[in-house]
C-alpha positions in Angstrom: 2.6 27.3 -13.6 3.6 29.9 -11.0 7.0 30.2 -12.5 5.5 30.9 -16.0 3.4 33.7 -14.6 6.3 35.3 -12.8 8.4 35.3 -15.9 5.6 37.0 -17.9 5.1 39.6 -15.3 8.8 40.3 -15.1 9.0 40.8 -18.9 6.1 43.2 -18.8 7.7 45.2 -16.0 11.0 45.4 -17.8 9.3 46.6 -21.0 7.4 49.3 -19.1 10.5 50.5 -17.4 12.4 50.7 -20.7 9.5 52.5 -22.3 9.2 55.1 -19.6 12.9 55.6 -18.9 13.6 57.8 -22.0 10.8 60.1 -21.1 12.2 60.6 -17.6 15.6 61.3 -18.9 14.3 63.8 -21.5 12.2 65.6 -18.9 15.3 66.5 -16.8 17.1 69.8 -17.6 20.0 69.4 -15.3 23.4 70.4 -16.8 21.9 72.8 -19.4 23.5 76.1 -18.6 24.3 77.7 -21.9 24.2 81.4 -21.5 25.0 84.6 -23.3 27.3 86.4 -21.0 29.0 89.8 -21.1 32.8 89.8 -21.6 35.6 92.3 -22.4 38.2 91.8 -25.0 41.2 93.9 -26.0 41.3 94.8 -29.7 44.6 96.0 -31.3 44.7 96.9 -35.0 47.9 97.7 -36.8 48.1 99.7 -40.0 51.1 99.6 -42.4 52.1 101.8 -45.4 53.0 100.4 -48.8 56.6 99.8 -47.8 55.7 97.8 -44.8 56.4 100.5 -42.2 54.1 100.7 -39.2 51.8 103.8 -39.6 49.7 103.5 -36.5 48.4 101.1 -33.9 44.9 101.6 -32.5 43.5 99.7 -29.5 40.5 99.5 -27.2 39.0 97.4 -24.5 35.5 96.4 -25.8 32.5 94.9 -24.1 31.2 91.9 -26.2 28.9 88.9 -25.6 30.2 85.4 -25.4 28.6 81.9 -25.2 29.5 80.0 -22.2 28.2 76.9 -20.4 27.5 73.2 -20.7 24.8 71.3 -22.3 23.5 67.7 -21.8 25.2 64.8 -23.4 23.5 61.4 -23.2 24.2 57.9 -24.3 21.3 55.5 -24.8 21.4 51.8 -25.7 20.3 51.4 -29.4 19.8 48.4 -31.6 19.9 50.7 -34.7 23.6 51.7 -34.3 26.7 49.6 -34.9 28.2 50.4 -31.5 24.9 49.5 -29.7 24.7 53.1 -28.3 23.1 56.3 -29.5 25.0 59.4 -28.5 23.2 62.7 -28.2 25.7 65.4 -27.4 25.0 69.1 -27.4 27.3 72.1 -27.4 26.8 75.7 -26.3 27.0 77.9 -29.4 25.6 81.1 -30.8 22.1 81.1 -32.3 23.1 84.0 -34.6 25.8 86.7 -34.7 25.2 90.4 -34.9 27.6 92.8 -36.6 29.0 95.8 -34.8 31.1 98.8 -35.8 33.7 99.5 -33.1 35.7 102.7 -32.8 39.2 102.3 -31.5 40.1 105.6 -29.8 43.6 104.9 -28.5 45.9 105.3 -31.5 49.7 105.7 -31.6 52.3 106.2 -34.3 55.2 103.8 -34.9 57.2 105.6 -32.1 54.4 105.2 -29.5 53.3 108.8 -29.6 49.5 109.4 -29.2 47.9 110.5 -32.5 45.3 113.3 -32.9 43.1 114.5 -35.6 41.9 112.1 -38.4 44.4 109.4 -37.4 43.3 109.4 -33.7 40.5 106.8 -34.3 40.0 103.7 -36.4 36.8 101.8 -37.3 36.7 98.0 -37.1 33.9 95.5 -37.7 33.1 92.9 -35.1 30.7 90.0 -35.0 29.4 88.7 -31.6 26.8 86.3 -30.4 23.4 87.8 -30.1 22.0 84.8 -28.3 23.4 81.4 -27.2 21.7 78.0 -27.1 22.5 74.2 -26.9 22.9 72.7 -30.4 23.7 69.1 -31.5 27.5 69.0 -31.6 29.0 69.0 -35.1 25.8 70.2 -36.7 26.9 72.9 -39.1 23.4 73.2 -40.8 21.7 75.0 -37.9 
């Protein structure tokens, strides 16, 4: 009789631990460090005429945002998946992009001489992350 009781208690304890364990895992936020960080990129834009000859090259170092960091990835045992495990992986990506018009102010002709007047600047469009967050990896519907 004592052995039967011990077994029943052990089963109940295991069931309670398994039921509480996912809540403990989900309450932790370790490893979630997805941030929107400032960065600098070098933009160079070439312009050619109808014959394919280089008309001008404009360039600029531009401050932009980037997404950087790591997100939690977890693997849980599961009876509902063929592998026996449920993978929940997250990637650091942009929430949405914002459009910016950038003026390139360092423009040169095909010989490398600095241009002035109307040809001295060139406008380009750029899209950059406005905010970054952890998303389910491979989820293109976000």
